[in-house]
C-alpha positions in Angstrom: 14.2 13.8 -8.2 10.6 13.0 -9.4 7.9 14.9 -8.1 4.8 13.0 -6.7 1.7 13.2 -4.7 0.8 10.6 -1.8 -2.6 9.5 -1.7 -3.2 10.1 2.1 -5.5 8.7 4.5 -3.5 9.4 7.7 -3.0 5.8 8.5 0.0 3.6 8.9 0.4 2.2 5.5 0.4 5.6 3.6 2.7 6.7 6.2 4.9 3.9 5.8 4.9 4.3 2.0 6.2 7.7 2.6 8.8 6.5 5.3 10.5 4.2 2.7 10.2 6.8 -0.3 12.1 9.3 2.1 14.9 7.4 2.3 15.6 7.1 -1.3 16.3 10.3 -3.8 14.1 9.0 -6.5 10.8 10.9 -5.4 9.8 14.2 -3.9 6.5 14.0 -2.3 4.8 17.3 -3.0 1.3 17.1 -1.6 -0.9 14.8 0.6 -4.2 14.0 -1.3 -7.1 13.1 0.8 -10.9 12.6 0.2 -13.0 14.1 3.1 -17.0 13.3 3.7 -18.5 17.0 2.9 -21.4 16.6 5.3 -19.1 15.8 8.3 -15.6 17.1 7.4 -14.4 13.9 8.2 -11.8 11.5 6.3 -13.5 8.9 4.0 -13.6 5.8 5.6 -11.5 6.5 8.7 -13.8 8.8 10.2 -10.8 11.3 11.4 -11.8 15.0 11.6 -10.2 17.5 8.9 -8.7 19.4 11.8 -6.6 16.5 12.7 -5.3 15.6 9.2 -4.4 19.3 8.9 -2.4 19.3 11.9 -0.9 15.8 10.9 0.2 17.6 7.2 1.7 20.6 9.3 3.6 18.1 11.5 4.8 16.4 8.2 5.4 19.6 6.7 3.8 19.0 3.5 0.4 20.8 2.1 -2.9 18.7 2.2 -4.8 18.9 -0.8 -8.7 17.9 0.0 -11.3 16.0 -2.3 -14.9 16.6 -0.9 -17.5 13.5 -1.6 -21.1 13.6 -0.6 -22.3 11.2 1.9 -23.5 8.6 -0.5 -20.8 9.1 -3.1 -21.2 7.1 -6.3 -18.3 5.8 -8.2 -19.3 8.2 -11.0 -18.9 11.0 -8.5 -15.9 9.8 -7.0 -14.1 9.2 -10.4 -15.2 13.0 -11.5 -13.8 14.6 -8.3 -10.8 12.6 -8.3 -10.2 13.4 -12.0 -10.4 17.1 -11.4 -7.9 16.8 -8.6 -5.5 14.9 -10.7 -5.6 17.4 -13.4 -4.9 19.9 -11.2 -1.6 18.2 -10.1 -0.8 17.4 -13.4 -0.8 21.3 -14.3 1.9 21.5 -11.5 4.1 19.0 -13.2 3.3 16.1 -11.0 2.8 13.1 -12.8 3.4 10.2 -10.5 0.8 8.9 -7.8 2.1 7.1 -4.5 -0.2 4.5 -2.9 0.3 2.5 0.4 -1.6 -0.8 -1.1 0.1 -3.9 -0.1 -1.4 -6.9 -2.0 -5.0 -6.1 -3.2 -4.4 -6.8 -7.1 -7.9 -5.6 -8.2 -7.5 -2.2 -6.4 -4.3 -1.5 -8.0 -5.3 -2.2 -11.4 -8.2 0.2 -10.7 -6.0 2.9 -9.7 -3.8 2.2 -12.5 -6.4 2.3 -14.9 -7.8 5.9 -13.7 -4.4 7.3 -13.6 -3.6 6.1 -17.2 -6.6 8.2 -18.1 -4.9 11.4 -17.4 -1.6 10.4 -18.4 -0.2 9.7 -14.8 1.4 6.6 -13.1 1.3 4.9 -9.8 3.9 3.6 -7.3 3.4 1.1 -4.8 6.4 1.0 -2.2 4.7 -1.3 -0.1 3.8 -3.8 -3.0 3.8 -7.5 -2.1 5.6 -7.0 1.3 5.1 -9.2 4.2 2.3 -7.4 6.4 3.2 -8.8 9.6 7.0 -7.4 9.1 5.7 -4.3 7.7 3.8 -3.4 10.7 6.7 -4.5 13.0 8.8 -2.1 10.9 6.4 0.3 11.2 6.7 0.0 15.2 10.3 -0.3 15.1 10.7 3.0 13.1 9.1 4.7 16.1 5.6 5.5 14.7 2.5 5.8 16.8 -0.9 5.1 15.7 -4.3 4.5 16.9 -7.2 2.4 15.5 -9.9 4.8 14.7 -12.4 2.3 12.8 -13.0 -1.3 12.9 -15.1 -3.7 10.7 -17.6 -5.1 13.2 -17.8 -8.5 11.4 -13.9 -9.0 12.0 -13.2 -7.1 15.1 -15.2 -6.4 18.2 -15.7 -2.9 19.8 -12.7 -3.3 22.1 -10.3 -3.2 19.3 -11.6 0.5 18.5 -9.3 3.0 20.1 -6.5 0.9 21.1 -3.1 1.8 20.2 -1.1 -0.2 17.8 1.6 -1.9 19.4 2.7 -5.5 19.9 -0.1 -6.6 22.4 -2.4 -5.3 19.9 -1.0 -7.5 17.2 -1.2 -10.6 19.2 -4.5 -10.0 20.2 -5.7 -9.8 16.5 -7.8 -13.1 15.4 -5.8 -15.3 13.1 -7.9 -14.4 9.9 -7.4 -10.6 10.4 -4.3 -9.4 8.4 -1.8 -7.6 10.6 -1.8 -4.3 8.5 -6.0 -4.7 8.5 -5.3 -4.7 4.4 -8.4 -6.4 3.9 -10.2 -3.3 5.5 -10.4 -5.0 9.0 -9.1 -1.9 10.8 -8.1 1.6 10.1 -5.6 3.7 11.8 -4.5 7.4 12.5 -0.7 8.0 12.8 0.1 10.6 15.2 3.8 10.7 15.9 6.9 9.2 14.4 10.5 9.8 12.7 8.7 11.7 9.7 6.7 14.3 12.5 8.0 17.7 13.3 5.8 17.5 16.4 3.2 14.8 17.9 -0.3 15.3 16.9 -2.2 15.8 20.2 -5.7 14.3 20.9 -8.2 13.0 23.5 -10.1 9.7 22.8 -13.6 10.6 22.4 -16.7 8.2 22.2 -16.9 5.0 20.1 -19.8 4.9 18.1 -21.3 2.1 15.6 -22.2 3.0 12.2 -24.2 1.3 9.2 -23.6 1.7 5.6 -26.1 0.8 3.0 -25.0 -1.5 0.6 -25.6 -0.6 -3.1 -28.1 -2.6 -5.3 -25.3 -4.5 -6.9 -23.5 -5.5 -4.0 -23.2 -9.0 -2.7 -25.0 -10.0 0.5 -21.5 -10.4 2.3 -20.8 -6.6 2.0 -19.7 -5.4 5.1 -22.0 -2.6 6.3 -21.3 -2.3 10.3 -18.2 -0.4 11.7 -17.2 0.9 15.2 -15.6 4.4 15.2 -13.3 6.2 17.8 -13.7 10.0 17.7 -10.4 11.7 18.2 -10.9 15.5 19.5 -7.6 17.5 18.8 -6.0 19.3 22.0 -5.7 23.0 21.9 -1.9 23.2 22.5 -1.1 21.2 19.3 1.9 22.4 17.5 2.7 24.9 20.3 
């Protein structure tokens, strides 16, 4: 069985990638690897608290490795800190990275290029799967997830903080990918067949956040998002 690590956001696609791999004997996931905003101690882009990712990792019975990034991290800083993390994995004889990407070819090429520099390879268990069928398979398997972030240009505030279920999927506008693969929304998985116990939380406030585009970004660059804060309950893992 080949050792691998899973690039982990805490969301449904990474969870489904792990779920599919868990049913084969080809890979052993040794670590979850997550990037965090060091100023707020939250998952980069998703905005979920570090403490909830730690609980999630405990529920999945996997160690969580963290990469800390500044609030306005350049690609140079991101690549440098990611390379350090990859080298640390390689020292433990881990040379395979697993991703939950579905069909973004440019992102796949970027990941493969960065991994090749340190002698690693990428595995994409969900690649080219039908995203509607994938999210339905996710729900049918018994996973439970909540929307923690939405792109305000694609979805209004009412979608932020909703549970992902059939009603949620029916309410999505026709131009929104069912899995949010184009960045329309991000999620946090809190229960399912891989979990030893559910991750318990209370919904906090929903806030709007703006990001400043870089100087080389196009005018269509998405800068406005809604975030739903999740607050862990004290009885988690009790």
